[in-house]
C-alpha positions as CSV (number, residue, x, y, z in Angstrom):
1,X,53.0,-87.3,30.6
2,X,51.5,-90.3,28.9
3,X,49.1,-92.1,31.6
4,X,51.2,-95.0,30.4
5,X,54.6,-93.5,30.5
6,X,55.7,-96.3,32.9
7,X,54.8,-99.6,30.1
8,X,54.1,-102.8,31.1
9,X,57.3,-103.5,33.2
10,X,57.0,-100.7,35.2
11,X,53.4,-101.9,35.5
12,X,55.0,-105.4,37.3
13,X,57.9,-103.8,39.2
14,X,54.8,-101.7,40.7
15,X,53.4,-104.3,41.7
16,X,56.1,-106.3,42.7
17,X,57.2,-104.1,45.2
18,X,53.8,-103.8,46.9
19,X,53.6,-106.9,47.2
20,X,56.6,-108.1,48.1
21,X,56.7,-105.2,51.3
22,X,53.0,-106.0,52.3
23,X,54.4,-110.0,52.0
24,X,57.4,-109.5,54.1
25,X,55.6,-107.4,56.6
26,X,52.9,-110.1,57.2
27,X,55.3,-112.7,57.4
28,X,56.9,-110.7,60.2
29,X,53.2,-110.7,61.6
30,X,53.2,-114.5,61.3
31,X,56.1,-114.8,62.6
32,X,55.4,-112.6,65.9
33,X,52.4,-114.0,66.2
34,X,53.3,-117.7,66.3
35,X,56.1,-116.4,69.2
36,X,53.7,-115.0,71.6
37,X,55.7,-110.8,70.5
38,X,53.0,-108.7,69.0
39,X,53.5,-106.8,73.0
40,X,50.1,-105.8,72.4
41,X,49.5,-104.9,76.2
42,X,48.9,-101.0,77.5
43,X,51.4,-101.3,80.7
44,X,54.5,-100.0,78.8
45,X,52.3,-97.0,77.5
46,X,51.0,-96.2,81.2
47,X,54.7,-96.7,82.2
48,X,55.4,-93.1,80.0
49,X,52.8,-91.6,80.9
50,X,53.3,-91.5,84.8
51,X,57.2,-90.8,83.7
52,X,55.7,-87.6,82.1
53,X,53.4,-86.9,84.3
54,X,55.6,-87.1,87.5
55,X,58.6,-85.1,85.3
56,X,56.1,-82.2,84.6
57,X,54.6,-81.9,88.1
58,X,57.6,-81.9,89.5
59,X,57.2,-84.7,92.1
60,X,60.0,-87.0,92.5
61,X,60.4,-90.8,90.8
């Protein structure tokens, strides 16, 4: 297989797809940041860990 088997059009496609994916993720991040919906708090994680701990211990909720 040749190093330049994709050619220049393959390189354009490759970088275009990368730019599209990274750009769309960045746009979604900015939208969620603007709306205040990033939800980076620890409460959901702690709640799930508590439920799992109760299921393992066999204690009723």
